[in-house]
C-alpha positions in Angstrom: 116.8 76.5 115.7 113.7 74.3 115.4 111.6 77.1 117.1 112.9 79.7 114.7 112.0 77.5 111.7 108.5 76.8 113.2 107.8 80.6 113.7 109.1 81.5 110.3 106.9 78.8 108.6 103.9 80.0 110.6 104.5 83.7 109.5 105.0 82.8 105.9 101.8 80.6 105.9 99.8 83.4 107.6 101.1 85.9 105.0 100.1 83.6 102.2 96.6 83.1 103.6 96.2 86.9 103.9 97.4 87.5 100.4 95.3 84.8 98.8 92.2 86.3 100.4 92.9 89.7 99.0 91.8 90.7 95.5 93.3 93.3 93.3 89.8 94.9 93.4 88.9 94.4 97.1 85.7 92.5 97.5 84.7 93.2 93.8 85.1 90.6 91.0 85.9 91.6 87.4 82.4 90.4 86.5 80.8 92.9 89.0 83.0 95.6 87.7 81.8 94.9 84.1 78.2 94.8 85.3 78.6 98.2 87.0 80.5 99.7 84.0 77.9 98.5 81.4 75.0 99.7 83.7 76.6 103.1 84.1 77.2 103.8 80.4 73.9 102.5 79.4 72.0 104.3 82.1 70.5 101.1 83.5 70.4 99.4 86.8 73.1 96.7 87.3 70.5 94.3 88.7 69.1 93.7 85.1 72.6 92.8 83.8 73.1 89.0 83.2 76.4 87.3 82.4 75.7 84.8 79.6 79.2 83.4 79.3 82.9 84.1 80.2 85.7 83.5 77.7 89.4 83.9 78.3 91.1 86.2 75.7 93.9 84.2 74.3 96.0 87.3 73.5 95.7 89.2 76.9 94.6 86.4 79.2 91.7 88.7 80.4 88.3 87.4 81.1 85.7 88.6 78.5 82.1 88.7 79.9 79.3 88.3 77.5 76.4 90.1 79.1 72.9 90.9 78.2 70.0 92.9 79.6 66.4 93.5 78.7 65.3 97.1 78.6 62.3 97.4 81.0 60.8 100.2 79.0 60.4 98.3 75.6 61.4 94.7 76.3 64.3 94.7 73.8 67.2 92.5 74.7 70.7 93.9 74.2 74.1 92.1 74.2 77.5 93.5 75.2 80.9 92.3 75.9 83.2 93.7 78.6 86.7 93.1 80.0 88.7 94.7 82.8 92.2 95.9 82.3 93.7 97.3 85.5 91.5 100.3 86.4 89.7 100.5 83.0 86.6 98.6 81.8 86.5 98.1 77.9 83.3 97.2 76.2 81.8 96.4 72.8 78.2 96.1 71.6 77.7 92.4 71.0 80.5 91.3 68.7 81.3 94.9 67.5 84.6 96.6 67.9 86.1 97.2 71.3 85.6 100.8 72.5 89.3 101.3 73.3 90.3 103.7 70.5 91.3 107.4 70.9 87.9 108.5 69.7 86.0 106.5 72.3 85.1 107.6 75.8 87.2 106.0 78.5 85.6 104.0 81.3 87.6 104.0 84.6 86.5 102.8 88.0 87.5 103.4 91.5 86.7 101.2 94.5 86.3 102.3 98.0 85.1 99.8 100.6 81.8 98.4 99.3 81.2 101.1 96.6 82.4 101.3 93.0 82.4 104.6 91.1 82.3 104.4 87.3 83.8 107.4 85.5 83.1 107.9 81.8 85.3 110.5 80.2 85.1 111.8 76.7 88.3 112.0 74.5 88.5 115.7 75.1 88.8 115.0 78.8 85.4 116.2 79.8 83.3 114.0 82.1 80.4 112.2 80.5 79.1 110.7 83.8 80.1 109.4 87.1 77.9 106.7 88.7 78.4 104.9 92.0 77.0 101.5 92.9 77.0 99.5 96.1 78.4 96.0 95.9 75.0 94.6 97.0 73.5 95.9 93.7 76.0 93.7 91.8 75.3 90.4 93.5 77.9 90.9 96.2 77.7 91.0 100.0 74.8 93.0 101.5 
């Protein structure tokens, strides 16, 4: 009986270690997903995206990433917010309204291994753009 309890405890512990190490988004963090999403919709490299602060949304419990980037062509600094809800990234320009209404393009993402594909779709269902980034471009493993 003691051997059975010992084996059972070892199996449960191993399963917990495995599950804790797994993320809903593989090796990607929600911050990296936001960087990739904003870079894709703005037509910029994710390497210029900087996270300025992270705030927990009291209503949804989602992390809101306040990000900025400086456009290389003219030096102007832009500020955006982003949050990830399941397979969708939602953004706003600075403190503007969230782009999550029926008239707004939808930003979805798909992760496969070390790549993330950002898919922007217009309200009529047509594709605006699909962009793929490697995790190494987002501050992840190389």
